[in-house]
TIPAMAR-376229 format. One record per residue: residue number from 0; x, y, z negated of N, C-alpha, C, CB in turn. Coordinates in steps of 0.1 Angstrom, whole numbers. Glycine has a CB too. Example, Ala and Ser with C-alpha at 12.3 -4.5 7.8 and 13.67 -1.06 7.14 Angstrom:
% residues 2
PT, nr, n_X, n_Y, n_Z, ca_X, ca_Y, ca_Z, c_X, c_Y, c_Z, cb_X, cb_Y, cb_Z
PT, 0, 132, -57, -78, 123, -45, -78, 132, -33, -78, 113, -45, -90
PT, 1, 128, -22, -71, 137, -11, -71, 129, 0, -79, 141, -6, -57
***
This chain:
% residues 314
PT, nr, n_X, n_Y, n_Z, ca_X, ca_Y, ca_Z, c_X, c_Y, c_Z, cb_X, cb_Y, cb_Z
PT, 0, 8, -12, 0, 0, 0, 0, 9, 13, 0, -9, 0, -12
PT, 1, 5, 22, 9, 13, 35, 9, 9, 44, -2, 12, 42, 23
PT, 2, 17, 55, -4, 14, 64, -15, 1, 71, -14, 25, 74, -16
PT, 3, -3, 75, -2, -16, 82, 0, -28, 73, -4, -18, 87, 14
PT, 4, -27, 60, 0, -38, 51, -3, -39, 48, -18, -35, 38, 4
PT, 5, -27, 47, -24, -27, 45, -39, -33, 57, -46, -13, 42, -44
PT, 6, -30, 69, -41, -36, 81, -47, -51, 81, -45, -29, 94, -41
PT, 7, -55, 77, -34, -70, 76, -31, -77, 67, -41, -72, 71, -17
PT, 8, -71, 55, -44, -77, 46, -53, -77, 53, -67, -69, 34, -54
PT, 9, -66, 59, -71, -65, 65, -84, -76, 76, -86, -51, 71, -87
PT, 10, -77, 84, -76, -87, 95, -76, -101, 90, -77, -86, 105, -64
PT, 11, -104, 80, -69, -118, 74, -68, -122, 68, -82, -119, 64, -57
PT, 12, -113, 60, -87, -116, 54, -100, -116, 64, -112, -107, 43, -103
PT, 13, -107, 74, -111, -106, 84, -121, -119, 92, -122, -94, 93, -119
PT, 14, -124, 95, -110, -137, 103, -110, -148, 94, -117, -141, 106, -96
PT, 15, -148, 81, -114, -158, 73, -120, -157, 73, -135, -157, 59, -115
PT, 16, -145, 73, -140, -144, 72, -155, -148, 85, -162, -129, 69, -158
PT, 17, -149, 96, -155, -152, 109, -161, -167, 110, -163, -147, 120, -153
PT, 18, -175, 102, -156, -190, 103, -157, -195, 100, -171, -197, 95, -147
PT, 19, -203, 108, -177, -209, 105, -190, -223, 100, -189, -209, 118, -199
PT, 20, -226, 88, -193, -239, 82, -191, -250, 90, -199, -240, 68, -196
PT, 21, -262, 91, -193, -273, 97, -199, -283, 88, -205, -280, 107, -189
PT, 22, -295, 92, -208, -305, 83, -213, -310, 74, -202, -317, 91, -219
PT, 23, -314, 62, -206, -319, 53, -197, -333, 56, -193, -318, 38, -203
PT, 24, -336, 59, -180, -349, 62, -176, -351, 55, -162, -351, 77, -174
PT, 25, -364, 54, -158, -367, 48, -145, -380, 55, -140, -370, 33, -146
PT, 26, -380, 57, -127, -392, 63, -120, -395, 55, -107, -389, 78, -118
PT, 27, -407, 56, -103, -411, 48, -91, -416, 57, -80, -421, 37, -95
PT, 28, -415, 52, -68, -420, 60, -56, -428, 50, -48, -409, 67, -48
PT, 29, -436, 55, -38, -444, 47, -29, -435, 40, -20, -453, 56, -22
PT, 30, -438, 27, -17, -431, 18, -8, -435, 20, 6, -432, 4, -12
PT, 31, -425, 21, 15, -428, 21, 30, -419, 11, 36, -427, 35, 36
PT, 32, -421, 8, 49, -412, -1, 57, -400, 6, 61, -419, -6, 69
PT, 33, -399, 19, 59, -387, 27, 63, -377, 27, 51, -391, 41, 68
PT, 34, -365, 31, 54, -355, 32, 43, -359, 43, 34, -340, 35, 48
PT, 35, -364, 39, 22, -369, 49, 12, -367, 43, -2, -385, 52, 15
PT, 36, -363, 52, -10, -361, 48, -24, -374, 45, -31, -353, 59, -32
PT, 37, -375, 34, -37, -387, 29, -44, -387, 33, -59, -389, 15, -42
PT, 38, -375, 31, -65, -374, 33, -79, -359, 36, -83, -380, 22, -88
PT, 39, -356, 41, -95, -343, 42, -99, -342, 41, -114, -336, 56, -94
PT, 40, -330, 37, -119, -328, 36, -133, -315, 44, -136, -327, 22, -138
PT, 41, -315, 53, -146, -304, 60, -150, -300, 55, -164, -307, 76, -150
PT, 42, -288, 60, -169, -284, 57, -182, -276, 44, -183, -295, 55, -191
PT, 43, -271, 39, -171, -262, 27, -172, -248, 33, -175, -262, 20, -158
PT, 44, -239, 24, -177, -225, 28, -181, -215, 21, -172, -223, 24, -196
PT, 45, -210, 28, -162, -201, 23, -152, -206, 10, -146, -187, 22, -158
PT, 46, -217, 10, -140, -223, -2, -134, -215, -5, -121, -238, -1, -131
PT, 47, -208, -16, -121, -199, -19, -109, -204, -29, -100, -185, -24, -114
PT, 48, -213, -38, -104, -218, -49, -96, -232, -53, -100, -209, -61, -96
PT, 49, -239, -60, -91, -252, -66, -95, -255, -78, -86, -263, -55, -93
PT, 50, -264, -86, -91, -268, -98, -84, -283, -100, -86, -260, -110, -88
PT, 51, -291, -103, -75, -305, -105, -77, -307, -120, -79, -312, -100, -65
PT, 52, -315, -124, -89, -319, -137, -92, -333, -140, -87, -317, -140, -107
PT, 53, -335, -147, -76, -349, -149, -71, -357, -158, -79, -349, -154, -57
PT, 54, -351, -166, -87, -359, -175, -96, -366, -167, -107, -349, -185, -102
PT, 55, -360, -156, -111, -366, -148, -122, -371, -134, -117, -357, -146, -134
PT, 56, -368, -131, -105, -371, -118, -99, -365, -106, -107, -386, -116, -98
PT, 57, -352, -108, -110, -345, -97, -117, -332, -95, -111, -344, -100, -132
PT, 58, -327, -83, -113, -313, -79, -110, -304, -79, -123, -312, -65, -103
PT, 59, -293, -86, -122, -283, -85, -133, -273, -75, -129, -277, -99, -136
PT, 60, -270, -65, -138, -261, -54, -135, -249, -54, -145, -269, -41, -136
PT, 61, -237, -55, -139, -225, -55, -147, -221, -41, -151, -213, -62, -140
PT, 62, -221, -38, -164, -217, -25, -169, -203, -25, -176, -227, -19, -179
PT, 63, -193, -18, -170, -180, -18, -176, -180, -11, -190, -170, -12, -167
PT, 64, -188, -1, -191, -189, 7, -203, -176, 11, -209, -196, -2, -213
PT, 65, -168, 17, -200, -154, 22, -203, -146, 21, -191, -148, 13, -215
PT, 66, -133, 21, -193, -124, 21, -181, -124, 7, -175, -109, 24, -185
PT, 67, -128, 6, -162, -128, -7, -155, -114, -14, -156, -132, -6, -141
PT, 68, -114, -26, -159, -101, -33, -160, -94, -33, -174, -92, -28, -150
PT, 69, -101, -27, -184, -95, -26, -197, -102, -35, -207, -96, -11, -202
PT, 70, -94, -42, -215, -100, -52, -224, -103, -44, -237, -89, -63, -227
PT, 71, -115, -39, -237, -119, -31, -249, -131, -37, -256, -123, -17, -244
PT, 72, -136, -48, -252, -148, -54, -259, -161, -47, -258, -144, -57, -273
PT, 73, -162, -38, -248, -174, -30, -247, -184, -34, -236, -170, -16, -244
PT, 74, -181, -44, -228, -189, -47, -217, -203, -52, -220, -182, -57, -208
PT, 75, -213, -50, -211, -226, -55, -212, -232, -57, -198, -235, -46, -221
PT, 76, -243, -65, -198, -250, -68, -186, -265, -65, -188, -248, -83, -181
PT, 77, -270, -56, -179, -284, -52, -180, -293, -61, -171, -286, -38, -176
PT, 78, -306, -62, -174, -315, -69, -165, -326, -60, -161, -321, -82, -173
PT, 79, -328, -58, -148, -338, -49, -142, -347, -57, -134, -330, -38, -134
PT, 80, -360, -54, -135, -370, -62, -127, -370, -59, -113, -384, -59, -133
PT, 81, -376, -68, -105, -377, -66, -91, -384, -53, -86, -384, -78, -84
PT, 82, -391, -47, -95, -398, -34, -92, -390, -22, -97, -412, -34, -99
PT, 83, -378, -25, -101, -369, -14, -105, -372, -8, -119, -370, -3, -95
PT, 84, -376, -16, -128, -379, -12, -142, -369, -19, -151, -394, -15, -146
PT, 85, -363, -11, -160, -354, -17, -170, -361, -27, -179, -347, -6, -178
PT, 86, -357, -39, -179, -362, -50, -187, -354, -51, -200, -362, -63, -180
PT, 87, -341, -51, -199, -332, -52, -211, -319, -46, -207, -330, -67, -215
PT, 88, -316, -34, -214, -304, -27, -211, -292, -36, -215, -303, -14, -219
PT, 89, -292, -42, -227, -281, -50, -232, -286, -65, -232, -277, -45, -246
PT, 90, -289, -70, -221, -294, -84, -220, -282, -94, -225, -298, -88, -205
PT, 91, -270, -91, -220, -258, -97, -225, -249, -87, -230, -251, -106, -214
PT, 92, -244, -88, -242, -236, -77, -248, -224, -82, -256, -245, -68, -257
PT, 93, -213, -77, -254, -201, -81, -261, -203, -80, -276, -189, -73, -257
PT, 94, -199, -90, -284, -200, -89, -298, -213, -95, -304, -198, -76, -303
PT, 95, -222, -98, -295, -235, -103, -300, -237, -117, -294, -247, -94, -295
PT, 96, -242, -126, -303, -244, -140, -299, -232, -147, -293, -255, -141, -289
PT, 97, -220, -144, -300, -208, -150, -296, -203, -147, -282, -209, -165, -297
PT, 98, -208, -136, -277, -204, -131, -263, -191, -123, -264, -215, -123, -257
PT, 99, -182, -127, -255, -169, -120, -253, -171, -113, -239, -157, -129, -254
PT, 100, -169, -100, -238, -171, -93, -225, -164, -80, -226, -186, -92, -221
PT, 101, -154, -78, -218, -146, -66, -218, -151, -56, -207, -132, -68, -216
PT, 102, -149, -59, -195, -152, -50, -184, -158, -58, -172, -139, -42, -179
PT, 103, -171, -63, -173, -176, -71, -163, -177, -64, -150, -190, -76, -167
PT, 104, -174, -72, -139, -175, -66, -125, -183, -76, -117, -161, -64, -120
PT, 105, -177, -81, -105, -184, -89, -96, -191, -100, -102, -175, -93, -85
PT, 106, -203, -104, -96, -211, -115, -102, -219, -122, -91, -221, -109, -112
PT, 107, -222, -135, -94, -231, -143, -85, -240, -151, -93, -222, -151, -75
PT, 108, -252, -154, -89, -261, -163, -95, -260, -177, -88, -275, -158, -95
PT, 109, -258, -187, -96, -257, -201, -91, -266, -209, -100, -242, -206, -91
PT, 110, -278, -212, -95, -288, -220, -103, -292, -212, -116, -282, -233, -107
PT, 111, -289, -218, -127, -293, -211, -140, -280, -204, -146, -299, -221, -150
PT, 112, -270, -202, -138, -258, -196, -144, -255, -183, -137, -246, -206, -142
PT, 113, -252, -173, -145, -247, -160, -139, -232, -160, -141, -254, -148, -147
PT, 114, -225, -160, -130, -210, -160, -131, -206, -145, -130, -204, -168, -119
PT, 115, -197, -141, -139, -192, -127, -139, -177, -127, -141, -199, -119, -151
PT, 116, -171, -118, -134, -157, -116, -135, -154, -105, -146, -150, -111, -122
PT, 117, -144, -108, -154, -141, -100, -166, -126, -98, -167, -147, -106, -179
PT, 118, -121, -88, -160, -106, -84, -160, -98, -96, -155, -102, -81, -175
PT, 119, -95, -106, -163, -87, -117, -158, -94, -131, -161, -73, -117, -165
PT, 120, -107, -130, -163, -114, -142, -166, -127, -143, -158, -118, -143, -181
PT, 121, -131, -156, -156, -144, -159, -149, -153, -164, -160, -143, -169, -137
PT, 122, -164, -158, -163, -173, -162, -174, -187, -166, -168, -175, -151, -184
PT, 123, -193, -176, -174, -206, -181, -170, -216, -179, -182, -205, -196, -166
PT, 124, -228, -174, -178, -238, -172, -188, -251, -178, -184, -240, -156, -191
PT, 125, -260, -182, -193, -273, -187, -190, -282, -175, -185, -279, -194, -202
PT, 126, -288, -177, -173, -296, -166, -168, -308, -163, -176, -299, -169, -153
PT, 127, -313, -173, -183, -326, -172, -190, -323, -166, -204, -333, -185, -192
PT, 128, -313, -170, -211, -310, -166, -225, -299, -156, -227, -308, -178, -233
PT, 129, -290, -156, -217, -278, -148, -218, -267, -154, -226, -281, -135, -224
PT, 130, -269, -166, -230, -259, -173, -239, -247, -177, -231, -265, -186, -245
PT, 131, -235, -175, -236, -223, -179, -229, -222, -194, -227, -210, -174, -237
PT, 132, -217, -198, -216, -216, -212, -212, -202, -217, -211, -224, -215, -199
PT, 133, -194, -209, -203, -180, -213, -200, -172, -201, -197, -180, -224, -189
PT, 134, -159, -202, -200, -149, -192, -196, -137, -199, -189, -144, -183, -208
PT, 135, -134, -194, -177, -122, -199, -170, -112, -188, -170, -126, -203, -155
PT, 136, -100, -191, -177, -90, -181, -179, -80, -181, -167, -82, -184, -192
PT, 137, -80, -169, -160, -71, -168, -148, -58, -160, -152, -78, -161, -137
PT, 138, -56, -157, -165, -44, -149, -168, -31, -157, -166, -45, -146, -183
PT, 139, -31, -171, -166, -19, -178, -163, -14, -175, -148, -21, -193, -165
PT, 140, -23, -170, -140, -19, -167, -126, -16, -152, -125, -31, -170, -116
PT, 141, -15, -145, -137, -12, -131, -138, -22, -123, -131, 2, -128, -133
PT, 142, -34, -126, -132, -45, -118, -126, -45, -104, -132, -59, -125, -127
PT, 143, -47, -94, -124, -46, -81, -128, -60, -74, -129, -38, -72, -120
PT, 144, -68, -75, -118, -80, -68, -117, -90, -76, -108, -78, -54, -111
PT, 145, -96, -87, -115, -105, -95, -107, -118, -86, -104, -109, -108, -116
PT, 146, -121, -87, -91, -131, -77, -86, -144, -83, -82, -125, -69, -75
PT, 147, -144, -93, -73, -156, -99, -68, -154, -114, -65, -161, -92, -55
PT, 148, -165, -121, -64, -163, -136, -62, -173, -140, -52, -165, -143, -75
PT, 149, -170, -151, -46, -178, -158, -36, -179, -173, -40, -174, -156, -21
PT, 150, -190, -179, -37, -191, -194, -39, -194, -200, -26, -203, -197, -49
PT, 151, -185, -209, -22, -186, -215, -9, -196, -226, -8, -172, -221, -4
PT, 152, -198, -233, 3, -208, -243, 5, -206, -255, -4, -208, -247, 19
PT, 153, -194, -257, -9, -191, -269, -18, -193, -265, -33, -177, -274, -16
PT, 154, -195, -252, -36, -197, -248, -49, -184, -243, -56, -203, -258, -57
PT, 155, -173, -241, -48, -161, -236, -54, -160, -221, -53, -149, -243, -47
PT, 156, -151, -215, -61, -151, -201, -62, -138, -195, -55, -151, -197, -77
PT, 157, -141, -183, -49, -129, -176, -43, -131, -161, -48, -129, -176, -27
PT, 158, -120, -156, -54, -121, -144, -62, -111, -134, -57, -119, -147, -77
PT, 159, -115, -121, -55, -105, -111, -52, -98, -105, -64, -112, -100, -44
PT, 160, -85, -104, -63, -77, -97, -72, -72, -84, -65, -65, -106, -78
PT, 161, -77, -73, -69, -74, -60, -62, -59, -56, -65, -83, -49, -66
PT, 162, -53, -62, -74, -39, -58, -77, -37, -45, -84, -31, -57, -64
PT, 163, -48, -40, -90, -48, -27, -98, -45, -30, -112, -61, -20, -96
PT, 164, -37, -21, -118, -34, -22, -132, -38, -9, -139, -19, -25, -134
PT, 165, -44, -10, -151, -48, 1, -159, -39, 3, -171, -63, -1, -163
PT, 166, -33, 15, -172, -24, 17, -183, -31, 21, -195, -14, 28, -179
PT, 167, -23, 22, -206, -29, 26, -219, -36, 39, -219, -19, 25, -230
PT, 168, -31, 48, -210, -37, 61, -209, -49, 62, -199, -27, 71, -204
PT, 169, -53, 50, -194, -65, 49, -185, -62, 52, -171, -75, 59, -190
PT, 170, -50, 56, -168, -46, 58, -154, -44, 45, -146, -33, 67, -153
PT, 171, -47, 45, -134, -46, 33, -126, -34, 33, -116, -59, 30, -118
PT, 172, -27, 22, -114, -17, 21, -104, -20, 8, -96, -2, 20, -111
PT, 173, -12, 6, -86, -14, -6, -77, -1, -13, -76, -20, -2, -64
PT, 174, 3, -21, -86, 16, -28, -85, 14, -40, -76, 21, -33, -98
PT, 175, 1, -45, -73, -1, -57, -66, 3, -69, -74, 6, -56, -53
PT, 176, 3, -81, -67, 0, -83, -53, -15, -83, -50, 6, -95, -47
PT, 177, -19, -81, -37, -33, -83, -33, -35, -98, -30, -36, -74, -21
PT, 178, -45, -104, -37, -47, -118, -36, -62, -122, -36, -39, -125, -47
PT, 179, -64, -135, -31, -76, -142, -33, -73, -154, -41, -83, -146, -20
PT, 180, -79, -156, -52, -77, -168, -61, -88, -178, -59, -77, -163, -76
PT, 181, -85, -190, -62, -94, -202, -60, -96, -209, -73, -88, -211, -49
PT, 182, -109, -211, -76, -113, -220, -88, -120, -232, -83, -121, -212, -98
PT, 183, -115, -244, -85, -120, -256, -80, -131, -261, -89, -109, -267, -79
PT, 184, -137, -272, -85, -148, -278, -93, -144, -282, -107, -154, -290, -86
PT, 185, -132, -286, -108, -127, -290, -121, -122, -278, -130, -116, -300, -120
PT, 186, -124, -266, -124, -121, -253, -131, -106, -250, -131, -126, -253, -145
PT, 187, -98, -258, -123, -84, -254, -122, -83, -243, -112, -76, -267, -116
PT, 188, -73, -234, -114, -72, -221, -106, -59, -221, -99, -74, -209, -115
PT, 189, -59, -215, -87, -47, -214, -79, -48, -201, -71, -45, -226, -71
PT, 190, -37, -198, -64, -37, -186, -55, -40, -192, -41, -23, -179, -55
PT, 191, -51, -187, -35, -55, -192, -22, -47, -184, -11, -70, -190, -19
PT, 192, -45, -171, -13, -37, -163, -3, -33, -151, -10, -46, -160, 9
PT, 193, -21, -146, -7, -15, -134, -12, -8, -127, -1, -5, -137, -24
PT, 194, -13, -115, 3, -7, -107, 14, -11, -93, 13, -11, -113, 27
PT, 195, -3, -83, 17, -7, -69, 18, -18, -67, 28, 6, -61, 21
PT, 196, -20, -76, 37, -30, -75, 47, -44, -74, 41, -30, -86, 57
PT, 197, -45, -78, 28, -58, -78, 21, -62, -63, 18, -58, -86, 9
PT, 198, -53, -54, 17, -55, -40, 15, -64, -37, 3, -62, -34, 27
PT, 199, -60, -41, -9, -68, -39, -21, -81, -45, -19, -69, -24, -24
PT, 200, -82, -59, -19, -95, -65, -16, -105, -63, -27, -93, -80, -15
PT, 201, -117, -60, -23, -128, -57, -33, -139, -67, -31, -133, -42, -31
PT, 202, -149, -64, -23, -160, -73, -21, -156, -86, -13, -171, -66, -14
PT, 203, -162, -97, -17, -161, -109, -9, -174, -117, -10, -148, -118, -15
PT, 204, -177, -124, 1, -188, -133, 1, -186, -144, 11, -202, -126, 2
PT, 205, -193, -155, 10, -192, -167, 19, -202, -166, 30, -193, -180, 11
PT, 206, -198, -167, 42, -207, -167, 54, -208, -182, 58, -202, -158, 65
PT, 207, -219, -189, 54, -219, -203, 58, -221, -206, 72, -230, -210, 50
PT, 208, -227, -197, 80, -229, -200, 94, -216, -200, 102, -239, -189, 100
PT, 209, -207, -190, 99, -194, -189, 106, -183, -196, 98, -191, -175, 108
PT, 210, -186, -202, 86, -177, -209, 77, -164, -200, 75, -173, -222, 84
PT, 211, -167, -188, 70, -157, -178, 68, -161, -170, 55, -155, -169, 80
PT, 212, -151, -163, 50, -153, -153, 40, -153, -139, 46, -143, -154, 28
PT, 213, -163, -131, 42, -163, -117, 46, -157, -108, 35, -177, -112, 49
PT, 214, -147, -100, 38, -140, -92, 29, -142, -77, 31, -125, -95, 30
PT, 215, -144, -70, 20, -145, -55, 20, -133, -49, 13, -159, -50, 14
PT, 216, -123, -45, 20, -111, -39, 13, -113, -25, 9, -99, -40, 23
PT, 217, -110, -22, -3, -112, -8, -7, -102, 2, -1, -111, -7, -23
PT, 218, -90, -3, 3, -80, 6, 8, -79, 5, 24, -67, 3, 2
PT, 219, -85, -5, 30, -83, -7, 44, -94, 0, 52, -83, -21, 47
PT, 220, -92, 2, 65, -101, 8, 74, -112, -1, 80, -94, 15, 85
PT, 221, -110, -14, 78, -119, -23, 85, -124, -34, 76, -112, -30, 97
PT, 222, -137, -39, 78, -142, -51, 72, -134, -63, 78, -157, -52, 74
PT, 223, -132, -73, 70, -123, -84, 74, -130, -97, 73, -110, -84, 66
PT, 224, -124, -107, 79, -128, -121, 77, -116, -129, 74, -136, -127, 90
PT, 225, -118, -140, 66, -107, -149, 63, -112, -163, 61, -100, -144, 49
PT, 226, -105, -173, 66, -108, -187, 64, -97, -194, 56, -110, -194, 78
PT, 227, -101, -203, 48, -91, -210, 39, -81, -216, 48, -99, -221, 31
PT, 228, -68, -214, 44, -57, -219, 52, -50, -209, 60, -61, -231, 60
PT, 229, -58, -198, 64, -52, -187, 72, -42, -179, 63, -63, -177, 77
PT, 230, -31, -174, 69, -21, -167, 61, -26, -153, 57, -8, -165, 69
PT, 231, -36, -148, 63, -42, -135, 59, -55, -133, 66, -31, -124, 62
PT, 232, -61, -122, 63, -74, -119, 69, -72, -112, 83, -82, -110, 60
PT, 233, -83, -112, 90, -83, -105, 103, -94, -94, 103, -87, -115, 115
PT, 234, -90, -82, 108, -100, -71, 109, -110, -74, 119, -92, -58, 113
PT, 235, -123, -72, 116, -134, -75, 125, -143, -63, 129, -142, -86, 120
PT, 236, -143, -53, 120, -152, -42, 122, -147, -29, 115, -166, -44, 118
PT, 237, -143, -19, 123, -138, -7, 117, -150, 2, 112, -131, 2, 128
PT, 238, -147, 9, 101, -157, 17, 95, -151, 29, 88, -165, 9, 84
PT, 239, -158, 35, 79, -153, 48, 73, -144, 45, 61, -165, 55, 67
PT, 240, -143, 32, 57, -133, 29, 47, -139, 29, 33, -121, 37, 47
PT, 241, -130, 26, 23, -134, 25, 9, -146, 16, 7, -137, 39, 3
PT, 242, -145, 4, 14, -156, -6, 13, -156, -12, -1, -155, -17, 23
PT, 243, -168, -17, -6, -169, -22, -19, -177, -35, -19, -175, -12, -29
PT, 244, -190, -34, -19, -199, -46, -20, -201, -53, -7, -212, -42, -26
PT, 245, -202, -66, -8, -206, -75, 3, -216, -85, -2, -193, -82, 9
PT, 246, -227, -87, 6, -236, -98, 3, -241, -104, 16, -247, -93, -5
PT, 247, -239, -117, 18, -244, -125, 29, -257, -131, 26, -234, -136, 34
PT, 248, -268, -127, 34, -281, -132, 31, -284, -145, 38, -291, -121, 36
PT, 249, -295, -152, 34, -298, -165, 39, -302, -164, 54, -310, -170, 31
PT, 250, -307, -152, 59, -310, -151, 73, -298, -148, 81, -321, -140, 75
PT, 251, -286, -147, 75, -274, -144, 82, -270, -130, 83, -276, -149, 96
PT, 252, -279, -121, 78, -275, -107, 78, -264, -105, 67, -287, -98, 76
PT, 253, -255, -95, 69, -244, -92, 60, -244, -78, 56, -230, -96, 67
PT, 254, -246, -75, 43, -247, -61, 38, -234, -57, 33, -258, -60, 27
PT, 255, -230, -45, 36, -217, -40, 31, -218, -25, 27, -206, -41, 42
PT, 256, -213, -21, 16, -213, -7, 11, -200, 0, 14, -217, -7, -4
PT, 257, -201, 13, 15, -189, 21, 17, -190, 34, 9, -187, 25, 32
PT, 258, -179, 37, 1, -179, 49, -7, -177, 61, 2, -168, 49, -17
PT, 259, -170, 60, 13, -166, 71, 21, -178, 78, 28, -155, 68, 31
PT, 260, -188, 70, 32, -199, 77, 38, -212, 73, 31, -201, 72, 53
PT, 261, -211, 68, 18, -222, 66, 10, -233, 58, 17, -228, 79, 5
PT, 262, -230, 47, 22, -239, 39, 30, -240, 25, 27, -236, 41, 45
PT, 263, -251, 18, 31, -252, 4, 31, -254, 0, 46, -264, -2, 22
PT, 264, -245, -8, 51, -246, -12, 65, -247, -27, 67, -233, -7, 73
PT, 265, -251, -31, 79, -250, -45, 82, -239, -48, 92, -264, -50, 88
PT, 266, -232, -59, 90, -222, -63, 100, -228, -70, 111, -211, -71, 92
PT, 267, -227, -65, 123, -233, -71, 135, -223, -73, 145, -245, -62, 140
PT, 268, -217, -85, 146, -206, -88, 155, -194, -81, 150, -209, -84, 169
PT, 269, -189, -71, 158, -178, -64, 155, -181, -49, 152, -168, -64, 167
PT, 270, -194, -47, 148, -198, -33, 145, -205, -33, 131, -207, -28, 156
PT, 271, -203, -21, 125, -210, -18, 112, -222, -9, 116, -201, -12, 101
PT, 272, -234, -13, 113, -246, -5, 117, -252, 0, 104, -256, -14, 125
PT, 273, -252, 13, 102, -257, 19, 90, -273, 16, 89, -255, 34, 89
PT, 274, -277, 12, 77, -291, 9, 75, -297, 19, 65, -293, -5, 71
PT, 275, -289, 22, 54, -293, 32, 45, -281, 41, 44, -296, 25, 30
PT, 276, -283, 53, 48, -272, 63, 50, -275, 75, 40, -271, 68, 64
PT, 277, -264, 82, 38, -264, 95, 30, -270, 93, 16, -272, 106, 38
PT, 278, -266, 82, 10, -270, 81, -4, -265, 92, -12, -265, 67, -10
PT, 279, -271, 96, -23, -267, 107, -31, -255, 103, -41, -278, 113, -39
PT, 280, -249, 92, -38, -238, 88, -46, -229, 78, -38, -243, 81, -60
PT, 281, -218, 74, -44, -210, 63, -37, -214, 50, -42, -195, 66, -40
PT, 282, -219, 41, -33, -225, 28, -37, -214, 18, -40, -234, 23, -27
PT, 283, -214, 12, -52, -205, 2, -55, -209, -12, -50, -203, 1, -70
PT, 284, -221, -16, -53, -225, -30, -49, -239, -29, -44, -223, -40, -60
PT, 285, -244, -40, -37, -257, -41, -32, -261, -56, -33, -258, -36, -17
PT, 286, -274, -58, -36, -280, -71, -36, -294, -71, -31, -279, -78, -50
PT, 287, -298, -81, -23, -311, -81, -17, -321, -90, -23, -310, -85, -2
PT, 288, -333, -85, -24, -345, -93, -28, -352, -96, -15, -354, -85, -38
PT, 289, -349, -107, -9, -354, -110, 5, -369, -111, 6, -348, -122, 10
PT, 290, -375, -117, -5, -390, -119, -5, -397, -106, -4, -394, -126, -18
PT, 291, -392, -95, -9, -399, -82, -9, -392, -72, 1, -398, -76, -23
PT, 292, -382, -77, 8, -374, -68, 17, -370, -55, 10, -383, -64, 29
PT, 293, -363, -57, -1, -358, -46, -9, -343, -49, -12, -366, -44, -22
PT, 294, -336, -38, -15, -322, -40, -20, -320, -31, -32, -312, -36, -9
PT, 295, -312, -37, -42, -308, -29, -53, -294, -24, -50, -308, -38, -66
PT, 296, -291, -12, -55, -278, -6, -52, -273, 0, -66, -278, 5, -41
PT, 297, -261, -1, -69, -255, 5, -81, -244, 14, -78, -251, -6, -92
PT, 298, -242, 25, -86, -231, 34, -84, -223, 35, -97, -237, 48, -80
PT, 299, -211, 32, -96, -202, 33, -107, -200, 47, -111, -188, 26, -104
PT, 300, -200, 56, -101, -198, 70, -104, -210, 77, -110, -194, 77, -91
PT, 301, -222, 74, -105, -234, 80, -110, -241, 74, -121, -244, 82, -98
PT, 302, -236, 62, -126, -242, 55, -137, -257, 52, -134, -241, 62, -150
PT, 303, -259, 47, -122, -273, 46, -117, -276, 34, -108, -276, 59, -108
PT, 304, -288, 29, -110, -293, 18, -101, -304, 24, -93, -298, 6, -110
PT, 305, -305, 20, -80, -316, 25, -71, -321, 13, -64, -311, 36, -61
PT, 306, -334, 12, -62, -341, 2, -55, -347, 8, -42, -353, -4, -64
PT, 307, -343, 2, -31, -347, 7, -18, -355, -3, -10, -335, 12, -10
PT, 308, -364, 2, -2, -371, -6, 8, -361, -9, 19, -384, 0, 13
PT, 309, -359, -21, 23, -349, -24, 33, -355, -21, 47, -345, -39, 33
PT, 310, -348, -13, 55, -354, -8, 67, -356, -19, 77, -346, 3, 73
PT, 311, -366, -18, 86, -368, -28, 96, -357, -27, 106, -382, -25, 103
PT, 312, -352, -38, 111, -341, -38, 121, -347, -40, 135, -331, -49, 118
PT, 313, -360, -40, 137, -366, -41, 150, -365, -28, 158, -381, -46, 149
***
């Protein structure tokens, strides 16, 4: 990573850390088939990621509640209904019910388990009760900043390590390396790939139709693809940069967020097509409720969740 890119990362995350959360509120708006905000929730605390659970019709939101990447024991996970109403601000909270949680980030729902990345660990929680189930420690691999995870067709995990390090003063640097880590069925962990071509890898998800991983690099100019065994990713679609969230839907559509143009786009071949543009904040992550044709979006900077009607692509 060059100096200008590292500075960009530092500025972007530093801005996010300066936001002071407000009171938790939610409001609703009329639903239409066009891209329109349906509801929003304020008062979150550095929400970095979210995952929709169709079995319970709720969004699970990861709140760092402090400097992302810092082991401060402050993390919590909120549960928001499919209609954009706060159900439980602290559904899972560090220090309660034997929960250990520092700075939760990327997450995925797998059956009755909510998998969440937490600095250098992968943690599993029961989606119904919030009870901790399992912790996979990736610190032996010298994980620095676990960011997002994907679950492939066999049920194994692939996790981005952005290579960012947070100092005692809260400032961020990028010593690297940029990597994708692998957690097998037996919970053994290894390095799947390590290369500067990953460009501070952020979002990742599995595309079962093309048998590939889609990558959203925070520092790179293009969305990427990577297959297990390849020495590095390949650029497939140029965009505005500072990509973050990625989610591959069952119908094959691929959603990607970008901080630089405050958008949610779909990856269509080698092009990024904006679907929700000019958001009033920089979107960190996105997750779709396919049954209702809606998407939830969170902003680390704005401490906010928004629910949007997904626009028709016809």
